[in-house]
All heavy atoms as an XYZ file, in Angstrom:
841
protein
N     -37.804    -30.093    -68.803
C     -37.634    -31.479    -69.077
C     -36.327    -31.973    -68.690
O     -36.051    -32.909    -67.979
C     -37.989    -31.741    -70.573
C     -37.876    -33.225    -70.961
S     -38.543    -33.522    -72.586
C     -37.328    -32.755    -73.654
N     -35.243    -31.182    -69.308
C     -33.823    -31.547    -69.045
C     -33.520    -31.408    -67.610
O     -32.782    -32.283    -66.919
C     -32.915    -30.709    -69.880
C     -32.989    -30.976    -71.331
C     -34.179    -30.220    -72.040
O     -34.708    -29.337    -71.438
O     -34.513    -30.537    -73.161
N     -34.061    -30.360    -66.946
C     -33.753    -30.113    -65.461
C     -34.324    -31.333    -64.655
O     -33.716    -31.836    -63.743
C     -34.389    -28.812    -64.991
C     -34.191    -28.521    -63.613
C     -34.958    -27.153    -63.237
O     -35.414    -26.516    -64.092
O     -34.918    -26.993    -61.885
N     -35.570    -31.754    -64.957
C     -36.193    -32.717    -64.254
C     -35.454    -34.087    -64.413
O     -35.241    -34.798    -63.395
C     -37.646    -32.875    -64.705
C     -38.480    -34.017    -63.967
C     -38.708    -33.808    -62.634
C     -38.897    -35.146    -64.631
C     -39.399    -34.819    -61.871
C     -39.681    -36.075    -63.917
C     -39.860    -35.913    -62.553
N     -35.094    -34.466    -65.604
C     -34.393    -35.704    -65.788
C     -33.067    -35.772    -65.195
O     -32.626    -36.721    -64.570
C     -34.282    -35.871    -67.365
C     -35.496    -36.286    -67.974
C     -35.510    -36.419    -69.518
O     -34.351    -36.758    -69.982
O     -36.507    -36.488    -70.212
N     -32.374    -34.594    -65.122
C     -31.043    -34.525    -64.449
C     -31.279    -34.597    -62.933
O     -30.492    -35.337    -62.331
C     -30.432    -33.167    -64.748
N     -32.372    -34.039    -62.362
C     -32.633    -34.101    -61.025
C     -32.869    -35.610    -60.654
O     -32.420    -36.170    -59.659
C     -33.850    -33.295    -60.583
C     -34.248    -33.368    -59.191
C     -33.257    -32.915    -58.199
C     -35.575    -32.463    -59.034
N     -33.754    -36.277    -61.435
C     -34.039    -37.662    -61.103
C     -32.879    -38.513    -61.324
O     -32.694    -39.537    -60.538
C     -35.184    -38.108    -62.076
C     -36.546    -37.365    -61.790
S     -37.045    -37.481    -60.111
C     -37.430    -39.267    -59.878
N     -31.973    -38.250    -62.230
C     -30.694    -38.996    -62.390
C     -29.856    -38.825    -61.103
O     -29.242    -39.741    -60.653
C     -29.918    -38.530    -63.708
C     -28.788    -39.492    -64.008
C     -29.221    -40.938    -64.203
C     -28.128    -38.902    -65.250
N     -29.875    -37.613    -60.614
C     -29.091    -37.402    -59.339
C     -29.739    -38.112    -58.205
O     -29.032    -38.633    -57.361
C     -29.195    -35.925    -59.076
C     -28.502    -35.438    -57.818
C     -28.730    -33.918    -57.466
O     -28.588    -33.120    -58.377
O     -28.863    -33.578    -56.247
N     -31.052    -38.233    -58.172
C     -31.789    -38.832    -57.028
C     -31.646    -40.418    -57.067
O     -32.000    -41.045    -56.195
C     -33.232    -38.495    -56.989
N     -31.343    -40.927    -58.339
C     -31.394    -42.410    -58.554
C     -30.545    -43.146    -57.517
O     -31.138    -44.141    -56.859
C     -30.807    -42.636    -59.857
C     -30.800    -44.140    -60.278
C     -30.198    -44.318    -61.671
C     -30.201    -45.797    -62.020
N     -28.938    -46.427    -62.024
N     -29.388    -42.777    -57.166
C     -28.593    -43.516    -56.147
C     -29.306    -43.522    -54.806
O     -29.326    -44.410    -54.065
C     -27.210    -43.103    -56.081
O     -27.123    -41.722    -55.639
N     -29.851    -42.375    -54.494
C     -30.548    -42.245    -53.163
C     -31.858    -43.195    -53.236
O     -32.049    -43.912    -52.236
C     -31.098    -40.723    -53.052
C     -32.016    -40.501    -51.864
C     -31.481    -40.401    -50.511
C     -33.369    -40.469    -52.059
C     -32.301    -40.272    -49.505
C     -34.240    -40.301    -50.967
C     -33.768    -40.209    -49.779
N     -32.543    -43.145    -54.323
C     -33.793    -44.037    -54.343
C     -33.366    -45.536    -54.320
O     -34.091    -46.311    -53.652
C     -34.459    -43.735    -55.662
C     -35.132    -42.331    -55.856
C     -35.651    -42.090    -57.290
C     -36.230    -42.068    -54.751
N     -32.289    -45.834    -54.904
C     -31.904    -47.323    -54.986
C     -31.431    -47.755    -53.566
O     -31.510    -48.995    -53.392
C     -30.800    -47.538    -55.910
C     -31.054    -47.324    -57.377
C     -29.876    -47.367    -58.352
O     -28.848    -46.908    -57.942
O     -30.046    -47.827    -59.418
N     -31.111    -46.963    -52.629
C     -30.642    -47.240    -51.362
C     -31.851    -47.442    -50.269
O     -31.536    -47.702    -49.152
C     -29.662    -46.212    -50.736
C     -28.352    -46.143    -51.708
C     -27.462    -45.166    -51.082
C     -26.209    -44.999    -52.003
N     -25.470    -43.805    -51.806
N     -33.052    -47.188    -50.711
C     -34.207    -47.377    -49.786
C     -34.368    -48.811    -49.322
O     -34.348    -49.716    -50.153
C     -35.308    -46.788    -50.404
C     -35.314    -45.300    -50.843
C     -34.921    -44.510    -49.692
O     -35.480    -44.410    -48.632
N     -33.829    -43.648    -49.850
N     -34.517    -48.969    -48.032
C     -34.639    -50.230    -47.477
C     -35.951    -50.985    -47.920
O     -36.939    -50.346    -48.045
C     -34.705    -50.144    -45.927
C     -34.630    -51.544    -45.213
C     -34.619    -51.466    -43.745
O     -34.014    -50.444    -43.264
O     -35.052    -52.247    -43.011
N     -35.738    -52.227    -48.345
C     -36.879    -53.020    -48.845
C     -37.215    -52.823    -50.308
O     -38.149    -53.418    -50.806
N     -36.442    -52.052    -51.024
C     -36.702    -51.763    -52.396
C     -36.491    -53.031    -53.288
O     -35.399    -53.672    -53.147
C     -35.825    -50.659    -53.046
C     -36.020    -50.227    -54.444
C     -37.363    -49.658    -54.759
C     -34.889    -49.423    -54.909
N     -37.354    -53.464    -54.082
C     -37.145    -54.609    -54.884
C     -36.962    -54.253    -56.431
O     -36.131    -54.921    -57.031
C     -38.508    -55.418    -54.849
C     -38.899    -56.010    -53.492
C     -40.197    -56.687    -53.476
C     -37.748    -56.902    -52.894
N     -37.507    -53.176    -56.886
C     -37.398    -52.719    -58.246
C     -37.612    -51.300    -58.380
O     -38.499    -50.736    -57.707
C     -38.429    -53.540    -59.043
C     -38.496    -53.249    -60.577
C     -37.315    -53.694    -61.297
C     -39.668    -53.852    -61.256
N     -36.802    -50.754    -59.249
C     -36.875    -49.183    -59.469
C     -36.838    -48.899    -60.918
O     -35.989    -49.435    -61.629
C     -35.718    -48.475    -58.763
C     -35.645    -47.049    -58.964
C     -36.771    -46.217    -58.390
C     -34.344    -46.387    -58.539
N     -37.827    -48.226    -61.477
C     -37.920    -47.798    -62.866
C     -38.235    -46.398    -62.978
O     -39.243    -45.979    -62.199
C     -38.825    -48.687    -63.706
C     -38.468    -50.215    -63.806
C     -37.407    -50.398    -64.840
N     -37.152    -51.821    -65.043
C     -36.234    -52.446    -64.284
N     -35.517    -51.934    -63.476
N     -36.119    -53.754    -64.614
N     -37.638    -45.698    -63.900
C     -38.062    -44.322    -64.183
C     -38.235    -44.226    -65.709
O     -37.341    -44.389    -66.490
C     -36.958    -43.211    -63.771
C     -37.362    -41.897    -63.977
C     -38.512    -41.283    -63.378
C     -36.538    -40.997    -64.778
C     -38.795    -39.960    -63.598
C     -36.881    -39.695    -65.098
C     -38.002    -39.149    -64.347
N     -39.553    -43.983    -66.132
C     -40.005    -44.076    -67.518
C     -40.472    -42.826    -68.021
O     -41.217    -42.070    -67.448
C     -41.028    -45.162    -67.658
C     -41.463    -45.314    -69.154
C     -40.626    -46.530    -67.065
N     -40.028    -42.475    -69.304
C     -40.581    -41.317    -69.939
C     -41.382    -41.706    -71.128
O     -40.988    -42.574    -71.896
C     -39.264    -40.464    -70.474
C     -39.645    -39.302    -71.326
C     -38.290    -38.689    -71.802
C     -38.555    -37.520    -72.785
N     -37.371    -36.954    -73.169
N     -42.632    -41.190    -71.129
C     -43.578    -41.559    -72.171
C     -42.962    -41.148    -73.531
O     -42.634    -39.951    -73.715
C     -44.931    -40.891    -71.958
C     -45.915    -41.316    -72.987
C     -47.219    -40.709    -72.818
N     -48.187    -41.040    -73.899
C     -48.951    -40.262    -74.491
N     -48.973    -38.989    -74.079
N     -49.726    -40.603    -75.440
N     -42.888    -42.092    -74.535
C     -42.277    -41.665    -75.697
C     -43.108    -42.070    -76.999
O     -42.740    -41.826    -78.113
N     -44.227    -42.666    -76.725
C     -44.989    -43.237    -77.868
C     -46.533    -42.944    -77.680
O     -46.978    -42.882    -76.501
C     -44.865    -44.817    -77.938
C     -43.443    -45.150    -78.301
C     -42.591    -45.353    -77.290
C     -42.961    -45.175    -79.599
C     -41.209    -45.688    -77.662
C     -41.756    -45.418    -79.929
C     -40.837    -45.690    -78.952
O     -39.513    -46.009    -79.294
N     -47.215    -42.727    -78.794
C     -48.662    -42.448    -78.767
C     -49.345    -43.801    -79.252
O     -48.888    -44.473    -80.151
C     -48.997    -41.350    -79.775
C     -50.485    -41.229    -79.959
N     -51.330    -40.700    -79.072
C     -51.267    -41.554    -81.065
C     -52.503    -40.708    -79.487
N     -52.428    -41.280    -80.776
N     -50.256    -44.163    -78.441
C     -51.040    -45.479    -78.754
C     -52.526    -45.097    -78.985
O     -53.186    -44.521    -78.234
C     -50.952    -46.478    -77.643
C     -49.418    -46.762    -77.288
C     -51.754    -47.723    -77.914
C     -49.228    -47.560    -76.030
N     -52.971    -45.638    -80.164
C     -54.404    -45.359    -80.527
C     -55.109    -46.627    -80.864
O     -54.470    -47.665    -81.222
C     -54.615    -44.214    -81.516
C     -53.985    -44.607    -82.878
O     -53.967    -45.803    -83.295
O     -53.595    -43.665    -83.487
N     -56.397    -46.598    -80.912
C     -57.144    -47.848    -81.293
C     -56.874    -48.328    -82.641
O     -56.829    -49.590    -82.846
C     -58.638    -47.673    -80.980
C     -59.018    -47.578    -79.527
S     -58.380    -49.073    -78.629
C     -59.388    -50.276    -79.285
N     -56.709    -47.470    -83.597
C     -56.464    -47.887    -85.001
C     -55.183    -48.799    -85.054
O     -55.073    -49.854    -85.713
C     -56.397    -46.779    -85.945
N     -54.178    -48.259    -84.383
C     -52.911    -48.966    -84.333
C     -53.055    -50.291    -83.666
O     -52.440    -51.319    -84.075
C     -51.882    -48.109    -83.661
C     -50.565    -48.817    -83.141
C     -50.648    -49.084    -81.700
O     -51.104    -48.233    -80.888
N     -50.196    -50.289    -81.282
N     -53.767    -50.356    -82.641
C     -54.004    -51.585    -81.856
C     -54.699    -52.688    -82.679
O     -54.350    -53.765    -82.780
C     -54.799    -51.246    -80.567
C     -53.891    -50.509    -79.560
C     -55.244    -52.636    -79.889
C     -54.608    -50.034    -78.293
N     -55.849    -52.132    -83.290
C     -56.673    -53.120    -84.157
C     -55.833    -53.658    -85.390
O     -56.099    -54.734    -85.682
C     -57.892    -52.374    -84.698
C     -58.848    -51.969    -83.587
C     -60.086    -51.158    -84.211
C     -61.099    -50.825    -83.099
N     -62.216    -49.977    -83.621
N     -54.931    -52.981    -85.794
C     -54.144    -53.325    -86.932
C     -52.868    -54.134    -86.516
O     -52.087    -54.560    -87.348
C     -53.749    -52.248    -87.858
C     -54.951    -51.552    -88.632
C     -55.720    -52.531    -89.456
O     -55.135    -53.334    -90.227
O     -56.981    -52.519    -89.449
N     -52.507    -54.066    -85.221
C     -51.327    -54.824    -84.767
C     -50.089    -54.070    -85.166
O     -48.985    -54.645    -85.270
N     -50.180    -52.712    -85.359
C     -49.000    -51.954    -85.718
C     -48.253    -51.396    -84.502
O     -48.828    -51.247    -83.419
C     -49.548    -50.626    -86.639
C     -50.308    -51.027    -87.811
C     -50.868    -49.731    -88.365
C     -49.352    -51.750    -88.857
N     -47.002    -51.137    -84.666
C     -46.202    -50.539    -83.633
C     -46.707    -49.203    -83.256
O     -47.284    -48.485    -84.108
C     -44.816    -50.601    -84.083
C     -44.885    -50.653    -85.556
C     -46.245    -51.272    -85.882
N     -46.516    -48.740    -81.954
C     -46.915    -47.355    -81.655
C     -46.140    -46.303    -82.341
O     -45.000    -46.662    -82.677
C     -46.801    -47.319    -80.167
C     -45.780    -48.405    -79.869
C     -45.918    -49.415    -80.910
N     -46.751    -45.082    -82.415
C     -46.057    -44.109    -83.156
C     -45.200    -43.229    -82.081
O     -45.661    -42.879    -80.976
C     -47.051    -43.135    -83.792
C     -47.956    -43.755    -84.924
C     -48.951    -42.785    -85.257
C     -47.139    -44.106    -86.057
N     -43.996    -42.922    -82.516
C     -43.130    -42.177    -81.642
C     -43.666    -40.720    -81.499
O     -44.126    -40.170    -82.422
C     -41.703    -42.049    -82.186
C     -40.668    -41.426    -81.275
C     -39.344    -41.940    -81.598
C     -38.281    -41.271    -80.598
N     -38.482    -41.715    -79.301
N     -43.703    -40.210    -80.284
C     -44.210    -38.758    -80.056
C     -43.060    -37.863    -80.622
O     -41.847    -37.942    -80.215
C     -44.337    -38.489    -78.599
C     -45.624    -39.331    -78.164
C     -44.665    -37.059    -78.373
C     -45.937    -39.227    -76.651
N     -43.443    -36.945    -81.533
C     -42.394    -36.116    -82.131
C     -42.470    -34.695    -81.698
O     -41.514    -33.891    -81.861
C     -42.644    -36.186    -83.704
O     -43.901    -35.693    -84.068
C     -42.311    -37.554    -84.252
N     -43.490    -34.279    -81.020
C     -43.522    -32.919    -80.526
C     -44.287    -32.896    -79.181
O     -45.267    -33.710    -78.913
C     -44.182    -31.998    -81.534
C     -45.701    -32.067    -81.744
C     -46.138    -31.127    -82.876
N     -47.530    -31.450    -83.161
C     -48.582    -30.835    -82.631
N     -48.423    -29.765    -81.861
N     -49.776    -31.163    -82.896
N     -43.898    -32.045    -78.313
C     -44.500    -31.860    -76.965
C     -45.486    -30.809    -77.003
O     -45.119    -29.687    -77.298
C     -43.387    -31.688    -75.876
C     -42.452    -32.895    -75.841
C     -44.084    -31.473    -74.609
C     -41.173    -32.503    -75.240
N     -46.754    -31.011    -76.696
C     -47.770    -29.977    -76.725
C     -47.767    -29.242    -75.395
O     -47.595    -28.092    -75.483
C     -49.250    -30.700    -77.014
C     -50.264    -29.712    -76.971
C     -49.220    -31.432    -78.305
N     -47.951    -29.903    -74.318
C     -47.946    -29.184    -72.978
C     -46.902    -29.641    -72.059
O     -46.208    -28.825    -71.394
C     -49.304    -29.291    -72.394
C     -49.473    -28.502    -71.143
C     -50.799    -28.591    -70.497
C     -50.991    -27.894    -69.227
N     -52.232    -27.956    -68.595
N     -46.730    -30.957    -72.059
C     -45.784    -31.505    -71.049
C     -45.369    -32.860    -71.357
O     -45.966    -33.588    -72.307
C     -46.387    -31.538    -69.569
O     -47.538    -32.473    -69.563
N     -44.294    -33.313    -70.828
C     -43.830    -34.768    -70.997
C     -44.253    -35.516    -69.808
O     -44.310    -35.000    -68.654
C     -42.283    -34.711    -71.034
C     -41.762    -36.236    -71.088
C     -41.826    -33.935    -72.216
N     -44.778    -36.786    -70.075
C     -45.169    -37.551    -68.911
C     -44.160    -38.537    -68.475
O     -43.484    -39.212    -69.349
C     -46.471    -38.243    -69.215
C     -47.675    -37.274    -69.513
C     -48.984    -37.926    -69.479
C     -49.934    -36.728    -69.705
N     -51.315    -37.166    -69.226
N     -43.950    -38.721    -67.176
C     -43.039    -39.610    -66.577
C     -43.701    -40.534    -65.599
O     -44.769    -40.172    -65.016
C     -41.849    -38.848    -65.784
C     -41.049    -38.044    -66.686
C     -41.383    -36.712    -66.943
C     -39.878    -38.512    -67.354
C     -40.614    -35.866    -67.651
C     -39.171    -37.672    -67.998
C     -39.446    -36.413    -68.346
O     -38.528    -35.577    -69.076
N     -43.052    -41.713    -65.317
C     -43.594    -42.627    -64.291
C     -42.402    -43.108    -63.445
O     -41.413    -43.611    -64.006
C     -44.324    -43.752    -64.967
C     -44.893    -44.714    -63.816
S     -45.778    -46.125    -64.412
C     -44.494    -47.108    -65.088
N     -42.454    -42.840    -62.219
C     -41.465    -43.453    -61.179
C     -42.184    -44.712    -60.636
O     -43.171    -44.666    -59.961
C     -41.034    -42.519    -60.183
C     -40.022    -43.018    -59.102
C     -38.766    -43.427    -59.747
C     -39.846    -41.953    -58.072
N     -41.651    -45.797    -60.968
C     -42.216    -47.062    -60.482
C     -41.098    -47.666    -59.530
O     -40.056    -47.988    -59.873
C     -42.416    -48.070    -61.586
C     -42.918    -49.353    -61.140
C     -44.269    -49.665    -60.885
C     -42.046    -50.467    -60.899
C     -44.767    -50.906    -60.455
C     -42.498    -51.690    -60.503
C     -43.844    -51.886    -60.251
O     -44.232    -53.066    -59.797
N     -41.603    -47.785    -58.247
C     -40.705    -48.496    -57.325
C     -41.582    -49.578    -56.601
O     -42.623    -49.320    -56.163
C     -39.908    -47.653    -56.419
C     -40.663    -46.475    -55.820
C     -41.875    -45.919    -55.985
C     -40.028    -45.514    -54.915
N     -42.014    -44.814    -55.303
C     -40.900    -44.560    -54.511
C     -38.723    -45.452    -54.320
C     -40.636    -43.474    -53.645
C     -38.470    -44.364    -53.447
C     -39.447    -43.435    -53.140
N     -40.928    -50.688    -56.457
C     -41.677    -51.855    -55.803
C     -40.862    -52.183    -54.519
O     -39.639    -52.211    -54.507
C     -41.538    -53.072    -56.762
C     -42.445    -54.157    -56.381
C     -42.468    -55.304    -57.353
O     -42.585    -54.997    -58.574
O     -42.286    -56.492    -56.949
N     -41.627    -52.370    -53.416
C     -41.045    -52.652    -52.143
C     -41.547    -53.964    -51.544
O     -42.642    -54.509    -52.013
C     -41.369    -51.568    -51.095
C     -40.703    -50.289    -51.367
C     -41.188    -49.401    -52.242
C     -39.447    -50.004    -50.778
C     -40.480    -48.267    -52.540
C     -38.813    -48.915    -50.977
C     -39.293    -47.930    -51.899
N     -40.835    -54.503    -50.623
C     -41.141    -55.735    -49.965
C     -42.434    -55.509    -49.105
O     -43.197    -56.542    -48.971
C     -40.083    -56.225    -49.106
C     -39.506    -55.352    -48.063
O     -39.900    -54.163    -47.947
O     -38.746    -55.777    -47.275
N     -42.700    -54.391    -48.462
C     -43.834    -54.144    -47.727
C     -44.219    -52.730    -47.956
O     -43.550    -51.873    -48.298
C     -43.536    -54.291    -46.224
O     -42.645    -53.356    -45.701
C     -43.037    -55.838    -45.839
N     -45.617    -52.453    -47.605
C     -46.068    -51.095    -47.615
C     -45.418    -50.164    -46.540
O     -45.368    -49.044    -46.765
C     -47.644    -51.090    -47.633
C     -48.264    -51.509    -46.301
C     -49.815    -51.462    -46.525
C     -50.488    -52.000    -45.225
N     -50.538    -53.471    -45.130
N     -44.917    -50.839    -45.543
C     -44.255    -50.000    -44.542
C     -42.878    -49.520    -45.094
O     -42.550    -48.263    -44.860
C     -43.997    -50.969    -43.250
C     -45.360    -51.165    -42.469
C     -46.210    -52.272    -42.993
O     -45.770    -53.074    -43.883
O     -47.361    -52.303    -42.690
N     -42.136    -50.402    -45.716
C     -40.909    -49.926    -46.351
C     -41.226    -48.767    -47.348
O     -40.453    -47.833    -47.439
C     -40.224    -51.046    -47.077
O     -39.831    -52.068    -46.319
N     -42.368    -48.815    -48.075
C     -42.731    -47.924    -49.050
C     -42.985    -46.564    -48.295
O     -42.533    -45.440    -48.769
C     -43.988    -48.356    -49.810
C     -44.693    -47.196    -50.545
C     -44.103    -46.823    -51.811
C     -45.713    -46.575    -50.061
C     -44.733    -45.817    -52.560
C     -46.292    -45.564    -50.813
C     -45.816    -45.185    -52.050
O     -46.387    -44.106    -52.688
N     -43.650    -46.631    -47.263
C     -43.983    -45.497    -46.461
C     -42.726    -44.788    -45.888
O     -42.584    -43.496    -46.062
N     -41.737    -45.435    -45.511
C     -40.462    -44.899    -44.983
C     -39.738    -44.271    -46.201
O     -39.123    -43.170    -46.079
C     -39.632    -46.067    -44.376
C     -38.174    -45.466    -44.034
C     -40.296    -46.476    -42.995
N     -39.729    -44.995    -47.346
C     -39.112    -44.415    -48.454
C     -39.726    -43.198    -48.949
O     -39.037    -42.190    -49.453
C     -39.038    -45.464    -49.644
N     -41.081    -42.993    -48.967
C     -41.744    -41.867    -49.420
C     -41.369    -40.767    -48.448
O     -41.049    -39.521    -48.904
C     -43.343    -41.951    -49.299
C     -43.729    -42.749    -50.520
C     -43.790    -41.829    -51.718
O     -42.821    -41.717    -52.356
N     -44.910    -41.300    -52.065
N     -41.253    -40.984    -47.120
C     -40.869    -40.003    -46.137
C     -39.433    -39.512    -46.443
O     -39.083    -38.327    -46.315
C     -40.993    -40.551    -44.713
C     -40.509    -39.450    -43.687
C     -40.687    -40.104    -42.294
C     -40.090    -38.948    -41.267
N     -40.188    -39.506    -39.914
N     -38.589    -40.429    -46.693
C     -37.124    -40.077    -46.980
C     -37.005    -39.255    -48.280
O     -36.298    -38.280    -48.324
C     -36.293    -41.364    -47.232
C     -36.126    -42.125    -45.900
O     -36.251    -41.557    -44.846
N     -35.797    -43.415    -46.081
N     -37.875    -39.594    -49.257
C     -37.923    -38.821    -50.509
C     -38.414    -37.435    -50.251
O     -37.962    -36.393    -50.715
C     -38.802    -39.466    -51.600
C     -38.901    -38.752    -52.948
C     -37.562    -38.488    -53.573
C     -39.859    -39.456    -53.885
N     -39.525    -37.333    -49.319
C     -40.100    -35.990    -48.999
C     -39.076    -35.143    -48.263
O     -39.072    -33.918    -48.498
C     -41.313    -36.312    -48.120
C     -42.014    -34.950    -47.740
C     -42.851    -34.349    -48.587
C     -41.720    -34.416    -46.515
C     -43.504    -33.218    -48.298
C     -42.428    -33.195    -46.095
C     -43.234    -32.587    -47.132
O     -43.793    -31.385    -46.709
N     -38.247    -35.707    -47.503
C     -37.233    -34.997    -46.683
C     -35.966    -34.701    -47.529
O     -35.045    -34.025    -47.013
C     -36.818    -35.717    -45.399
C     -38.026    -35.751    -44.420
O     -38.754    -34.810    -44.392
N     -38.070    -36.712    -43.650
N     -35.898    -35.169    -48.785
C     -34.723    -34.835    -49.505
C     -34.944    -34.191    -50.948
O     -34.712    -32.942    -50.933
C     -33.961    -36.302    -49.756
O     -34.808    -37.079    -50.443
N     -35.515    -34.883    -51.822
C     -35.682    -34.376    -53.211
C     -37.061    -33.751    -53.575
O     -37.281    -33.190    -54.627
C     -35.275    -35.472    -54.213
C     -33.854    -35.716    -54.279
C     -33.296    -36.778    -53.466
C     -33.047    -35.022    -55.166
C     -31.925    -37.014    -53.622
C     -31.701    -35.285    -55.166
C     -31.150    -36.311    -54.422
O     -29.842    -36.489    -54.490
N     -38.048    -34.049    -52.714
C     -39.455    -33.697    -52.977
C     -39.692    -32.340    -53.457
O     -40.284    -32.131    -54.556
C     -40.280    -34.074    -51.754
C     -41.755    -34.154    -51.906
C     -42.672    -33.111    -52.104
C     -42.433    -35.317    -52.016
N     -43.922    -33.570    -52.379
C     -43.855    -34.979    -52.319
C     -42.128    -36.647    -51.963
C     -44.812    -35.857    -52.371
C     -43.184    -37.674    -52.033
C     -44.553    -37.193    -52.267
N     -39.132    -31.321    -52.679
C     -39.468    -29.936    -53.027
C     -38.770    -29.524    -54.461
O     -39.471    -28.926    -55.306
C     -38.937    -28.908    -52.055
C     -39.743    -29.087    -50.746
C     -39.266    -28.062    -49.642
C     -40.048    -28.349    -48.552
N     -39.512    -27.519    -47.365
N     -37.630    -30.155    -54.704
C     -36.928    -29.925    -56.039
C     -37.780    -30.564    -57.118
O     -37.899    -29.984    -58.219
C     -35.533    -30.461    -56.043
O     -34.772    -29.826    -55.051
N     -38.229    -31.657    -56.865
C     -39.122    -32.441    -57.832
C     -40.388    -31.636    -58.175
O     -40.733    -31.395    -59.311
C     -39.401    -33.837    -57.508
C     -38.183    -34.700    -57.434
C     -40.518    -34.448    -58.286
C     -38.342    -36.153    -56.799
N     -41.084    -31.272    -57.054
C     -42.359    -30.515    -57.266
C     -42.120    -29.226    -57.998
O     -43.056    -28.876    -58.790
C     -42.909    -30.112    -55.915
C     -43.420    -31.371    -55.104
C     -44.756    -31.712    -55.563
O     -45.703    -30.979    -55.803
O     -44.929    -32.981    -55.844
N     -40.992    -28.579    -57.994
C     -40.748    -27.311    -58.714
C     -40.653    -27.552    -60.183
O     -40.983    -26.634    -60.919
C     -39.483    -26.641    -58.209
C     -39.543    -26.020    -56.805
C     -38.244    -25.402    -56.471
C     -38.278    -24.942    -55.020
N     -37.010    -24.316    -54.578
N     -40.338    -28.692    -60.563
C     -40.287    -29.019    -62.037
C     -41.579    -29.424    -62.648
O     -41.677    -29.522    -63.854
C     -39.191    -30.259    -62.118
S     -37.570    -29.798    -61.755
N     -42.499    -29.738    -61.827
C     -43.836    -30.276    -62.375
C     -44.841    -29.207    -62.609
O     -44.919    -28.296    -61.845
C     -44.462    -31.324    -61.342
C     -43.466    -32.533    -60.941
C     -44.335    -33.359    -59.865
C     -43.132    -33.264    -62.123
N     -45.582    -29.400    -63.682
C     -46.668    -28.449    -64.014
C     -47.999    -28.681    -63.120
O     -48.603    -27.902    -62.722
C     -47.035    -28.597    -65.522
C     -45.973    -28.247    -66.411
C     -48.322    -27.846    -65.893
C     -46.154    -28.475    -67.882
N     -48.200    -29.979    -62.959
C     -49.305    -30.461    -62.138
C     -48.796    -31.324    -60.887
O     -47.814    -32.070    -61.221
C     -50.553    -31.130    -62.939
C     -51.030    -30.180    -63.833
C     -49.975    -32.386    -63.552
N     -49.560    -31.482    -59.844
C     -49.051    -32.477    -58.829
C     -48.995    -33.898    -59.374
O     -49.854    -34.246    -60.210
C     -50.158    -32.364    -57.774
C     -50.810    -31.038    -57.974
C     -50.692    -30.741    -59.401
N     -48.048    -34.568    -58.974
C     -48.017    -35.995    -59.567
C     -48.933    -36.934    -58.816
O     -49.426    -36.786    -57.713
C     -46.502    -36.499    -59.286
C     -46.095    -36.604    -57.917
N     -45.657    -35.500    -57.173
C     -45.988    -37.747    -57.017
C     -45.385    -35.886    -55.952
N     -45.517    -37.268    -55.907
N     -49.233    -37.972    -59.596
C     -50.248    -38.963    -59.047
C     -49.410    -40.037    -58.347
O     -48.198    -40.257    -58.597
C     -50.893    -39.796    -60.219
C     -51.824    -38.769    -61.002
O     -52.437    -37.886    -60.434
O     -51.943    -39.018    -62.273
N     -50.053    -40.606    -57.349
C     -49.375    -41.644    -56.484
C     -50.281    -42.880    -56.377
O     -51.491    -42.737    -56.251
C     -49.174    -41.191    -55.014
C     -48.115    -40.063    -54.989
C     -48.246    -39.440    -53.604
C     -47.998    -37.905    -53.556
N     -48.695    -37.128    -54.399
N     -49.804    -44.011    -56.702
C     -50.509    -45.247    -56.609
C     -49.825    -46.193    -55.875
O     -48.674    -46.343    -55.908
C     -50.676    -45.843    -58.139
C     -51.356    -44.924    -59.124
C     -50.598    -44.183    -59.959
C     -52.812    -44.745    -59.156
C     -51.233    -43.297    -60.931
C     -53.383    -43.952    -59.955
C     -52.648    -43.185    -60.971
O     -53.209    -42.388    -61.774
N     -50.594    -47.070    -55.018
C     -50.051    -48.207    -54.363
C     -51.047    -49.265    -54.499
O     -52.242    -49.128    -54.243
C     -49.892    -47.758    -52.834
C     -49.365    -48.792    -52.007
C     -47.918    -49.081    -52.356
C     -49.266    -48.257    -50.518
N     -50.462    -50.529    -54.758
C     -51.355    -51.626    -55.015
C     -50.668    -52.930    -54.648
O     -49.545    -52.955    -54.067
N     -51.386    -53.987    -54.864
C     -50.881    -55.366    -54.441
C     -50.625    -56.027    -55.814
O     -51.485    -55.953    -56.709
C     -51.977    -56.151    -53.593
C     -52.449    -55.437    -52.409
C     -51.489    -55.437    -51.225
O     -50.740    -56.528    -51.228
O     -51.355    -54.604    -50.482
N     -49.664    -56.841    -55.784
C     -49.297    -57.611    -57.090
C     -50.402    -58.580    -57.247
O     -50.748    -59.362    -56.319
C     -47.932    -58.230    -56.904
C     -47.565    -58.995    -58.073
C     -46.128    -59.619    -57.989
O     -45.418    -59.261    -57.009
O     -45.773    -60.471    -58.834
N     -50.921    -58.733    -58.452
C     -51.896    -59.740    -58.823
C     -51.159    -60.995    -59.548
O     -51.506    -62.150    -59.145
C     -52.948    -59.225    -59.693
C     -53.787    -58.160    -58.933
C     -53.865    -60.271    -60.173
C     -54.820    -57.438    -59.701
N     -50.309    -60.724    -60.386
C     -49.463    -61.746    -61.023
C     -48.166    -61.235    -61.453
O     -47.900    -60.030    -61.500
C     -50.195    -62.489    -62.177
C     -50.505    -61.602    -63.318
C     -49.610    -61.309    -64.280
C     -51.848    -61.069    -63.478
C     -49.981    -60.523    -65.339
C     -52.193    -60.340    -64.572
C     -51.289    -60.055    -65.507
């Protein structure tokens, strides 16, 4: 966990320099959300112990899908292998269109 977060912090300036980048966020899951909490309007519970792994999300928004493709290639040619070594399972990749 610490190694991965340090690596992503190191990669941050590289990621921020990608052409066409509009927004960059790196998020660590820190709360558990369940239906009882939702139904009662209660705040989510902080995760206090890690069972198997910590979940992260790297969210980056680009002006075009072509800029995204170039940025992915740049990441692949730089930090990709180091990132993969830190992961238990392969990471998910999503690409979509803004609705609102």
